[in-house]
SERO-4910 file (N, C-alpha, C, O; in steps of 0.05 Angstrom, whole numbers):
BEGIN
 pado doro    nc1    nc2    nc3   cac1   cac2   cac3    cc1    cc2    cc3    oc1    oc2    oc3
  Unk    A     16    -24      0      0      0      0     17     25      0     11     45    -14
  Unk    A     39     25     16     57     48     17     69     53    -10     70     76    -19
  Unk    A     78     32    -24     91     36    -50     70     48    -70     77     64    -87
  Unk    A     45     39    -68     24     50    -86     20     79    -81     18     95   -100
  Unk    A     18     88    -56     15    116    -49     39    132    -59     36    154    -69
  Unk    A     63    121    -55     87    135    -64     87    138    -94     94    159   -105
  Unk    A     78    117   -108     77    118   -137     57    139   -147     63    154   -166
  Unk    A     34    139   -135     12    157   -143     18    186   -136     16    204   -153
  Unk    A     26    191   -111     30    218   -101     59    228   -101     65    251    -96
  Unk    A     78    210   -105    106    217   -105    120    213    -78    144    211    -76
  Unk    A    104    212    -56    114    208    -29     92    199    -11     68    200    -18
  Unk    A    100    190     13     80    184     34     91    195     60    116    195     64
  Unk    A     74    204     77     82    213    104     80    190    123     59    177    126
  Unk    A    103    184    137    104    162    156    117    171    182    136    187    182
  Unk    A    107    161    205    121    166    230    147    150    231    148    129    219
  Unk    A    167    161    244    193    148    245    192    119    255    207    103    246
  Unk    A    173    113    273    173     86    284    164     65    263    168     41    268
  Unk    A    152     74    241    145     55    220    169     51    200    169     32    185
  Unk    A    188     69    202    211     68    184    235     53    197    254     45    184
  Unk    A    233     50    224    255     39    239    248     12    252    225      6    257
  Unk    A    269     -3    257    266    -27    274    262    -18    302    245    -30    317
  Unk    A    277      2    310    275     12    338    286     40    340    303     49    324
  Unk    A    277     54    361    288     79    370    292     75    400    272     75    415
  Unk    A    317     71    408    322     64    436    346     80    447    362     91    432
  Unk    A    348     80    473    370     94    486    394     75    489    391     51    493
  Unk    A    418     87    486    442     72    491    445     64    520    431     74    537
  Unk    A    464     47    525    468     37    553    498     33    560    504     16    576
  Unk    A    516     47    547    544     43    551    551     42    581    546     61    595
  Unk    A    563     20    590    570     16    618    600     18    622    610     29    641
  Unk    A    616      6    604    645      6    607    658     27    590    654     27    565
  Unk    A    673     45    603    687     66    589    715     68    600    719     65    624
  Unk    A    734     72    582    761     78    590    775     94    569    765     97    547
  Unk    A    797    106    576    811    124    559    824    110    535    825    121    513
  Unk    A    834     86    540    850     72    520    834     51    504    846     35    490
  Unk    A    808     52    506    792     31    493    795     31    462    804     51    450
  Unk    A    788      9    450    792      5    422    769     18    406    773     27    383
  Unk    A    745     20    417    722     29    403    711     55    415    713     60    439
  Unk    A    699     73    398    688     97    409    661     93    424    646     74    418
  Unk    A    656    110    443    630    111    457    618    138    449    629    159    454
  Unk    A    595    137    435    582    161    426    563    172    448    549    156    461
  Unk    A    564    198    451    545    211    469    530    232    453    526    230    429
  Unk    A    521    253    467    503    272    455    517    290    434    503    302    418
  Unk    A    543    292    434    557    309    415    578    295    398    593    308    384
  Unk    A    578    269    399    598    254    384    613    235    403    601    225    422
  Unk    A    638    230    398    654    211    414    660    224    441    672    245    442
  Unk    A    652    210    463    656    221    490    675    204    506    685    213    527
  Unk    A    680    180    497    698    162    512    706    139    493    700    139    469
  Unk    A    719    119    504    728     95    490    719     71    506    714     73    530
  Unk    A    718     48    493    711     23    507    725      0    492    732      2    469
  Unk    A    728    -23    506    738    -47    493    716    -66    484    721    -87    473
  Unk    A    691    -58    490    668    -74    483    650    -59    464    637    -40    472
  Unk    A    650    -67    438    632    -54    419    605    -69    420    604    -93    418
  Unk    A    584    -53    424    557    -65    425    544    -64    398    528    -81    391
  Unk    A    551    -44    382    538    -40    356    559    -43    334    583    -36    337
  Unk    A    550    -53    310    569    -57    288    554    -51    262    557    -66    243
  Unk    A    540    -29    261    527    -21    236    522      9    238    521     21    260
  Unk    A    519     22    215    514     51    215    486     56    226    466     44    216
  Unk    A    484     74    245    458     82    256    458    112    258    478    126    257
  Unk    A    434    123    261    430    151    267    429    154    297    415    139    311
  Unk    A    444    173    308    444    179    336    432    206    341    439    225    327
  Unk    A    415    208    361    402    233    368    407    239    398    400    222    415
  Unk    A    419    262    404    423    270    432    396    272    446    377    284    435
  Unk    A    394    260    469    369    258    484    367    278    506    345    287    513
  Unk    A    389    285    519    389    301    544    408    324    541    429    322    529
  Unk    A    401    347    553    419    369    556    416    390    535    397    389    518
  Unk    A    434    409    535    433    432    516    434    423    487    424    436    469
  Unk    A    446    400    482    448    389    454    425    371    447    426    358    425
  Unk    A    405    369    463    382    351    457    372    356    429    366    379    422
  Unk    A    371    336    413    362    338    385    385    338    365    380    334    341
  Unk    A    410    342    374    433    340    356    434    313    344    432    293    358
  Unk    A    436    312    317    434    287    302    460    282    287    470    300    273
  Unk    A    471    257    289    495    250    274    494    220    268    478    205    278
  Unk    A    513    212    251    515    183    243    538    170    258    558    182    263
  Unk    A    534    145    264    555    128    276    562    106    256    545     97    240
  Unk    A    587     98    255    597     78    236    613     57    250    623     61    272
  Unk    A    616     34    237    634     12    246    625      2    274    602      0    280
  Unk    A    645     -5    290    640    -16    317    641      6    337    659     23    337
  Unk    A    621      7    356    619     28    375    600     21    397    587      0    396
  Unk    A    598     38    417    577     36    438    565     64    440    575     83    430
  Unk    A    542     65    455    527     90    457    519     95    486    510     76    500
  Unk    A    523    119    496    516    126    523    486    128    526    471    129    507
  Unk    A    477    128    551    448    129    557    435    156    551    411    158    553
  Unk    A    451    177    545    439    203    539    434    207    509    430    229    500
  Unk    A    436    185    494    433    186    465    414    164    455    415    142    464
  Unk    A    397    172    435    379    153    423    392    141    398    406    154    383
  Unk    A    387    115    394    397    101    370    373     96    352    353     82    360
  Unk    A    374    106    328    353    103    308    362     82    288    380     88    272
  Unk    A    351     58    289    358     36    272    339     33    249    317     22    252
  Unk    A    347     45    226    329     47    203    328     20    188    348      6    184
  Unk    A    303     13    179    299    -11    163    313     -8    136    317     14    126
  Unk    A    320    -31    124    334    -32     98    316    -22     75    327    -15     54
  Unk    A    290    -20     79    272    -11     58    275     19     53    264     29     33
  Unk    A    290     33     70    293     62     68    323     69     67    339     55     78
  Unk    A    329     91     54    357    100     53    363    113     79    352    134     86
  Unk    A    382    102     94    389    112    121    397    141    120    389    157    137
  Unk    A    414    148    100    423    176     98    401    195     91    401    218     99
  Unk    A    381    186     76    358    203     70    343    209     96    335    232    101
  Unk    A    339    188    113    325    192    138    342    211    156    331    229    169
  Unk    A    368    207    156    387    224    171    384    253    162    380    271    179
  Unk    A    385    258    136    382    286    126    355    298    134    354    322    140
  Unk    A    334    282    133    308    292    141    308    300    170    298    321    177
  Unk    A    319    283    187    319    289    216    336    314    222    328    330    239
  Unk    A    359    317    209    376    340    213    360    365    204    360    386    218
  Unk    A    346    364    182    331    386    171    308    394    189    299    417    190
  Unk    A    297    375    204    274    380    222    281    395    247    263    405    260
  Unk    A    306    397    254    315    410    279    300    398    303    282    410    314
  Unk    A    308    374    310    295    359    332    297    373    359    281    367    377
  Unk    A    315    392    361    318    407    387    292    421    394    287    425    418
  Unk    A    276    428    375    251    442    381    231    424    397    212    435    408
  Unk    A    236    398    397    218    380    413    227    377    442    213    365    458
  Unk    A    251    388    448    261    385    475    244    400    496    235    422    491
  Unk    A    238    386    518    222    397    539    239    400    564    257    383    569
  Unk    A    233    420    581    248    423    606    266    447    605    277    454    584
  Unk    A    270    459    628    287    483    630    316    477    634    332    482    617
  Unk    A    323    467    658    351    462    665    364    440    649    387    444    640
  Unk    A    351    418    645    361    396    629    340    389    608    323    371    612
  Unk    A    341    402    585    322    395    563    324    365    557    345    353    558
  Unk    A    301    354    549    299    325    544    282    319    520    260    331    517
  Unk    A    291    301    504    275    290    482    271    260    488    291    247    494
  Unk    A    247    250    486    243    222    492    241    206    465    237    217    444
  Unk    A    246    180    468    244    162    445    215    163    434    211    162    410
  Unk    A    196    165    452    168    167    443    162    191    425    148    189    405
  Unk    A    174    214    432    171    238    415    184    234    388    172    240    368
  Unk    A    208    223    388    222    219    363    208    199    345    207    202    321
  Unk    A    197    178    357    182    158    341    158    169    326    151    159    305
  Unk    A    146    190    337    122    202    325    127    223    304    109    233    292
  Unk    A    153    231    301    160    251    280    152    241    253    159    218    245
  Unk    A    137    257    238    129    250    211    150    258    190    160    280    190
  Unk    A    156    239    172    176    243    151    163    239    124    146    222    121
  Unk    A    171    255    105    162    252     77    180    231     64    205    235     62
  Unk    A    168    209     55    184    187     43    176    183     14    155    172      8
  Unk    A    194    191     -5    189    185    -33    198    157    -39    207    142    -22
  Unk    A    195    149    -65    204    123    -73    234    120    -68    249    140    -66
  Unk    A    244     95    -64    271     90    -57    291    102    -76    312    113    -68
  Unk    A    285    101   -102    303    112   -123    305    143   -119    327    154   -122
  Unk    A    283    156   -112    284    185   -107    300    191    -81    314    211    -80
  Unk    A    297    174    -61    313    178    -36    343    177    -44    358    194    -34
  Unk    A    350    157    -60    378    155    -68    388    179    -84    410    189    -79
  Unk    A    371    189   -102    378    213   -117    382    237    -99    402    252   -103
  Unk    A    365    241    -80    367    264    -62    392    262    -45    406    281    -41
  Unk    A    397    238    -35    422    233    -19    447    239    -35    466    251    -25
  Unk    A    447    231    -60    470    236    -77    475    266    -80    498    275    -78
  Unk    A    454    281    -85    457    310    -87    466    322    -61    485    339    -61
  Unk    A    454    314    -39    462    326    -13    490    318     -4    505    334      7
  Unk    A    498    293    -10    526    285     -4    546    301    -20    566    309    -10
  Unk    A    539    305    -46    557    321    -63    559    350    -53    581    361    -51
  Unk    A    537    362    -46    537    389    -35    552    390     -9    567    409     -4
  Unk    A    548    370      9    562    369     34    592    367     30    607    380     44
  Unk    A    601    351     11    629    349      5    640    376     -5    662    383      3
  Unk    A    626    389    -22    635    415    -32    638    435     -9    656    451     -9
  Unk    A    619    435      9    619    454     31    638    448     54    650    466     66
  Unk    A    642    422     59    656    415     84    683    402     79    699    401     98
  Unk    A    689    392     56    714    379     51    735    399     40    735    405     16
  Unk    A    752    409     58    771    430     50    793    419     31    806    434     18
  Unk    A    796    393     30    817    381     13    807    379    -16    821    387    -34
  Unk    A    782    368    -20    773    365    -47    752    385    -55    751    395    -77
  Unk    A    733    390    -37    710    407    -43    717    435    -50    711    445    -72
  Unk    A    728    450    -31    734    478    -35    754    483    -58    748    500    -75
  Unk    A    776    469    -59    794    474    -82    781    467   -109    786    481   -129
  Unk    A    765    446   -110    752    439   -135    732    461   -143    730    468   -167
  Unk    A    718    472   -124    699    494   -129    713    519   -138    704    533   -157
  Unk    A    736    526   -125    751    549   -133    761    546   -162    760    564   -178
  Unk    A    771    522   -168    781    517   -195    759    519   -216    763    530   -238
  Unk    A    735    508   -209    712    510   -228    704    539   -232    699    547   -255
  Unk    A    703    555   -211    696    584   -214    717    599   -229    711    617   -245
  Unk    A    743    592   -226    765    605   -241    761    599   -271    764    617   -287
  Unk    A    756    574   -278    752    567   -306    727    582   -317    727    591   -340
  Unk    A    706    583   -301    682    597   -310    688    627   -314    680    639   -334
  Unk    A    703    639   -296    710    667   -299    727    671   -324    721    690   -340
  Unk    A    747    654   -329    764    657   -352    747    654   -378    752    668   -397
  Unk    A    729    635   -379    712    631   -402    696    656   -409    696    666   -431
  Unk    A    682    667   -388    666    690   -393    683    715   -398    675    732   -414
  Unk    A    705    717   -386    724    740   -391    732    739   -420    732    760   -434
  Unk    A    741    715   -430    749    713   -458    727    719   -477    731    731   -498
  Unk    A    703    710   -470    679    716   -488    673    746   -489    668    756   -510
  Unk    A    675    759   -466    669    787   -465    690    804   -478    684    826   -488
  Unk    A    714    795   -477    736    811   -488    745    803   -516    765    814   -526
  Unk    A    731    785   -528    737    777   -555    718    792   -574    694    788   -573
  Unk    A    730    809   -591    713    825   -609    716    815   -637    738    808   -646
  Unk    A    695    814   -651    695    806   -679    701    831   -696    689    852   -691
  Unk    A    719    830   -715    724    854   -732    699    861   -748    685    844   -757
  Unk    A    695    887   -751    672    898   -766    677    893   -796    699    896   -806
  Unk    A    656    885   -810    659    880   -839    653    904   -855    654    903   -880
***
């Protein structure tokens, strides 16, 4: 039924809990400075551990504190602290598409509380996302990944963009300054 609606209307609106296997809190118990694997918290890597609990790319959402709603991706082997939600996306959906949607939604606006803002798994599960056909998800991710590389990769993105603009400038300069002799 979902595929039919996507085909007819181009997309379907679904709550996150229908797109994911689970949205749950991390439970990292063992942390040490010299551990082999990262422990992710609300802002990224906060510690190390020798016990990796997860071994797949997931979306992580900060659950507690000033960074509640901050969204990032985890890769490879890692563990997650209890102040972070793990969004385990089903294979039927492009994980990075869901990630980009959640980042764009600014989940921080759902945080409740004054001193220690909090986002619950229940709130995140009910967030509605626009889901186009899988091929369109892939196309959108490709465009956003390319744009992200241009903006954030100082090694390849920025120099490549500068070179492209320089060539564009030279092309138009030559066109503007090339005059045809009058007949």
